[in-house]
N, C-alpha and C positions, 0 to 999 in steps of 0.2 A: 504494501500500499503505501503511494507517496505520500510524501509529510507534505503537510500544509503550504512550506514556502517551493519546491519544488511543483506546485499542482500551479499557485500561484506564476510560476515564470512560466508554465507551457502553455498555461491559459492567456498570458501575455505575449508570448510568440505569435500563438497561434493567429491572434485579434491581428497584429502588427499586419504578419504574414497576407491575409484576409482582406484588408484594410489596404493595404497594396493592391491587393487585384482586383482593386473596385476604383482606383481611380482613373474617372472620367479623361476620353480621350479630349489633345487639346485643339481639333480641327471640328471644329461642334458641328458644320455643315452634316454631316455626317448623325450626328446624331438628331434629325431633326425629318419627318415624312411630310412633304407639301401635298394637299388634297383640296379638290376644291368641285361642288356639288352645287348645283342649281338648285335655289327655292325662295323662300320668303323672309324677310328681311325679319320681320317681328317676333318668328319662330325662331327665339333663342335655343339653342339645348345650351343642356351644360359644360359650361368650359371650367377646364380649372383654371385657378388664376396664371393673370400675367397683365404688365402692363405696355402699351401702348405707346413709343415713343416718336415717330416720325412715318409715315407717309409719302411717297412721289411715286409720280408715274418715269420709266426712263425707256425710252425706243417701247418697245414695245412691252414692256414691264412694269407689274407695281409693287414697287419695293418695301416694305416696311417691316420696320426698322423693330422688336421687339426686345424685352427684359420680362425672365424669367425665374422662376429657381430650381435646381435638376442636376443634370450632369451623368446619372450614370444609365439610365436606359432612352431610349432613342421614344421625341414627342412627337405627337401628329397636329398641323394646323391645317386647318381645316377655314377655305373662306366660300360663303356662301353667296351667292350673284345672286341679282332680280330673277326672275322666272321669264321676264319680258324685257331687252333694250331694243330704243331706237335710237336708228344714228340721225341724229338732229341735231343742227346747229349748238354748241354749248352743251351738251349732255351730260347733265347730273345725278349718280344714283348713289345710292350705300344698298352697304355689299358686308354682310358679319364674318369678323377673322375668333374664330371658335379654336378651344387649343388643350390638349388629352394629354397630359403629362405619364403619362402610365402605366402609374403609381408608383413611378421614382421617388425615392426619399430623399434623395443627397440633396443637400441643402447648399451648392453653389450656385451662386447669385449670374449668371448667364445671359452676354447681351447679343443679338440672334442677328441678321437682315435675311428676312424673307424675301424669294423671288418667284412672281406668279404672274401666268405666260398669261398676256390678252390680246394678242395678237389678232387680226381679221378672222380668223380661221376659224377662235375661238365664241369668242363675242360676237362677230355679225360684224364690231364695228371698224370701220374702213382708219389706215393708220394717220388718215390726216383727221379724224374724225378724234383718234384718240390722245393725239394733240392737245384740242379743247375741251378734252371730260376731265370733269368735276366729281371725281369718286372721295364719300367718306368712310372709310371702314371704326366699323362699331366693335368695340371688344365684348365678344361674348362671356366673359365672366367680370363683364363690370360695364353695362350699360349705358351707363351716364357715361365713360370713357370713350371719345368718338373721337378721328384724329381725318382731316380733311387734305388733298392733293392743294396742291398753292394752285 
């Protein structure tokens, strides 16, 4: 039978080994899944907490900067587009961004840039129209937090 001190040393060594195995990767792009679907922005699903920091359109991508807690498993971010979009001059619409942390219990604060393709084939809006589009992103975990493109 191991003495109490030996048990503590063995336990501590095992803990350190397991902790080192769970250190998160530094490339956070490998730690997220980007999903897109069409639906109504008024039916916001349960979303795990995150912060919206910035939103902009760059070429044919909606670029969203977010901050969330995690670091061990892949997180899912899903953007919900309106069912119907029209190709009118200066269109303006809202989308919802939902976050699923997949039960990640790590507490590292991660800032991530998400890029969603919004090219013509996906949304039906021409490249010229996209340049004049204003999109408001609603935080699926906090409906009061909304960030709009400039």
